C-alpha positions in Angstrom: 0.0 0.0 0.0 1.4 3.4 -1.0 1.7 6.2 1.5 -0.9 8.2 -0.5 -3.4 5.3 -0.2 -2.6 4.9 3.5 -3.3 8.6 4.1 -6.5 8.4 2.2 -7.8 5.4 4.2 -6.8 7.0 7.5 -8.6 10.2 6.5 -11.7 8.1 5.5 -11.5 6.5 9.0 -11.4 9.9 10.7 -14.3 11.1 8.6 -16.4 8.1 9.5 -15.6 8.5 13.1 -16.9 12.0 12.9 -20.1 10.7 11.4 -20.5 8.2 14.2 -19.8 10.8 16.8 -22.3 13.2 15.2 -24.9 10.4 15.3 -24.1 9.8 19.0 -24.5 13.5 19.8 -27.9 13.3 18.1 -28.8 10.3 20.2 -28.0 12.3 23.4 -30.0 15.3 22.2 -33.1 13.2 21.2 -33.0 11.1 24.4 -33.0 14.2 26.6 -35.7 15.8 24.4 -37.8 12.7 24.7 -37.7 12.9 28.5 -38.5 16.6 28.5 -41.5 16.2 26.1 -42.5 12.7 27.3 -42.2 11.7 23.7 -42.2 7.9 23.6 -41.9 7.8 19.8 -38.7 9.8 19.9 -37.4 7.6 22.6 -38.1 4.5 20.5 -36.2 6.1 17.7 -33.2 6.5 20.0 -33.4 2.8 20.9 -33.6 1.7 17.3 -30.6 3.8 16.3 -28.4 2.2 18.9 -28.0 -0.7 16.5 -26.8 1.7 13.8 -24.1 3.1 16.2 -23.0 -0.5 17.0 -22.8 -1.3 13.3 -20.7 1.8 12.5 -18.3 1.0 15.4 -17.8 -2.6 14.1 -17.1 -1.3 10.5 -14.6 1.3 11.8 -12.9 -1.3 14.0 -12.4 -3.8 11.2 -11.0 -1.2 8.9 -8.6 0.0 11.6 -7.3 -3.5 12.2 -6.9 -4.1 8.5 -4.9 -0.8 8.1 -2.6 -1.8 10.9 -2.0 -5.3 9.5 -1.4 -4.1 5.9 0.7 -1.0 6.6 2.3 -1.6 10.0 2.2 2.2 10.7 4.7 3.8 13.1 4.6 6.6 15.7 1.9 9.2 15.2 0.0 7.3 12.5 -0.3 4.3 14.9 -1.4 6.6 17.7 -4.1 8.0 15.4 -5.4 4.6 14.5 -5.3 3.5 18.2 -7.2 6.7 19.1 -9.9 5.8 16.6 -10.2 2.3 18.1 -10.4 3.6 21.6 -12.8 6.4 20.7 -15.4 4.1 19.1 -15.5 2.2 22.4 -16.4 5.3 24.4 -18.9 6.5 21.7 -20.6 3.1 21.9 -20.9 3.4 25.6 -22.2 7.0 25.3 -24.9 5.7 22.9 -25.8 3.0 25.4 -26.3 5.7 28.0 -28.5 7.6 25.7 -30.5 4.5 25.1 -30.9 4.2 28.8 -32.3 7.7 29.0 -34.8 6.8 26.2 -35.9 3.8 28.2 -36.5 6.0 31.2 -38.7 8.2 29.1 -40.9 5.2 28.2 -41.0 4.1 31.8 -42.2 7.5 33.0 -44.3 8.7 30.0 -47.6 8.4 31.8 -46.5 10.1 35.0 -46.5 13.7 35.9 -43.0 14.7 36.9 -42.5 15.4 40.6 -40.5 18.5 39.7 -39.8 20.4 36.4 -36.9 19.0 34.4 -34.4 21.8 34.4 -31.0 20.5 35.4 -31.2 17.2 33.4 -31.7 19.1 30.1 -28.8 21.4 31.1 -26.6 18.4 31.6 -27.7 17.2 28.2 -26.9 20.5 26.6 -23.4 20.5 28.1 -22.8 16.9 27.1 -23.7 17.6 23.5 -21.4 20.7 23.5 -18.6 18.7 25.0 -18.9 16.0 22.3 -19.0 18.5 19.5 -16.0 20.2 20.9 -14.1 16.9 21.3 -14.9 15.7 17.7 -13.7 19.0 16.4 -10.5 18.7 18.6 -9.9 15.3 17.1 -10.2 16.4 13.5 -8.1 19.5 14.1 -5.6 17.9 16.6 -6.5 20.7 19.1 -5.2 19.6 22.5 -6.2 23.0 24.1 -9.8 22.3 23.3 -9.4 18.8 24.8 -8.1 20.3 28.1 -11.0 22.8 28.2 -13.3 19.8 28.8 -12.3 19.9 32.4 -14.4 22.9 33.3 -17.5 21.5 31.6 -17.0 18.1 33.4 -16.9 20.0 36.7 -20.2 21.7 35.8 -21.9 18.4 35.0 -20.7 16.9 38.2 -22.0 19.9 40.2 -25.4 19.6 38.5 -25.5 15.9 39.2 -24.8 16.5 42.9 -27.5 19.2 43.0 -30.0 16.8 41.4 -29.1 14.1 43.9 -29.7 16.4 46.9 -33.0 17.7 45.5 -34.4 14.2 44.7 -33.2 12.9 48.0 -35.2 15.6 49.7 -38.3 14.7 47.7 -38.0 11.0 48.7 -37.5 11.8 52.3 -40.5 14.2 52.3 -42.9 11.8 50.5 -42.1 8.1 50.0 -44.6 8.0 47.1 -42.0 9.9 45.0 -39.3 7.3 45.5 -39.9 5.3 42.4 -39.9 8.2 40.0 -37.1 10.0 41.8 -35.0 6.9 41.4 -35.5 6.9 37.7 -34.7 10.6 37.5 -31.6 10.1 39.5 -30.6 7.3 37.1 -31.2 9.6 34.2 -28.9 12.2 35.7 -26.4 9.4 36.3 -26.4 8.5 32.7 -25.6 12.0 31.7 -22.8 12.3 34.3 -21.3 9.1 32.9 -21.6 10.4 29.4 -19.6 13.4 30.3 -16.9 11.1 31.8 -16.7 9.2 28.6 -16.4 12.4 26.6 -13.5 13.5 28.7 -12.0 10.1 27.9 -12.2 11.1 24.2 -10.4 14.3 25.0 -7.6 12.2 26.7 -7.2 10.2 23.5 -7.0 13.4 21.4 -4.1 14.5 23.6 -2.5 11.1 23.3 -2.8 11.1 19.6 -1.2 14.5 19.2 1.3 14.6 22.0 2.0 10.9 22.7 1.3 11.2 26.4 -1.5 10.0 28.6 -3.4 12.3 30.9 -6.4 11.8 33.2 -8.8 14.7 32.7 -11.4 13.3 35.1 -8.8 13.1 37.8 -7.7 16.6 37.0 -11.3 17.9 37.2 -11.7 16.2 40.7 -8.5 17.7 41.9 -9.4 21.1 40.8 -12.8 20.8 42.5 -11.3 19.7 45.8 -8.8 22.5 45.7 -11.6 25.0 45.1 -13.6 23.8 48.1 
């Protein structure tokens, strides 16, 4: 395989990864929107599309492995392919979390919410922005953008803690709210984990460009503890 052909195939992989990431971002957006609007049809759409995400991941994985076997890339090219392989794993897990949100929509669709959904949609908006930023950072090899995920990760964690405290108060005041509050807490937990996976993606961008491993989630926790 010529160097030109290798570069073309690697660029094709990056482009397809971007398509997969864009679909996953759409999955997050639709899942949160379905909760907000109690839209079971939209939630079902999210659940169906999870198979498409899995199929895209499998195709990209196979092509990555084939490219490694045929070309035996070195240094930065190998890091780029490795980053694609690791990224599709986190994108699959993010999509699974979005599917979990959609299933909660269906579970609660006939119930009046015990409180307005304000912070959960905020978490969803931040997660979508984080994912867009990370995909752009990957395509542009922008490590500064990857490091900037730390602040957004801290915001998502703070919102989750706030939701936890509020829902705990509801459950303590009225045991009848426990079932729904548990589902809402699970939904917030899905979004918190989504933000964790996205920071993982940022770490892989840094690895691809600089060849070093960092832990953005740990850095976020350390900064939070220092600010307390």
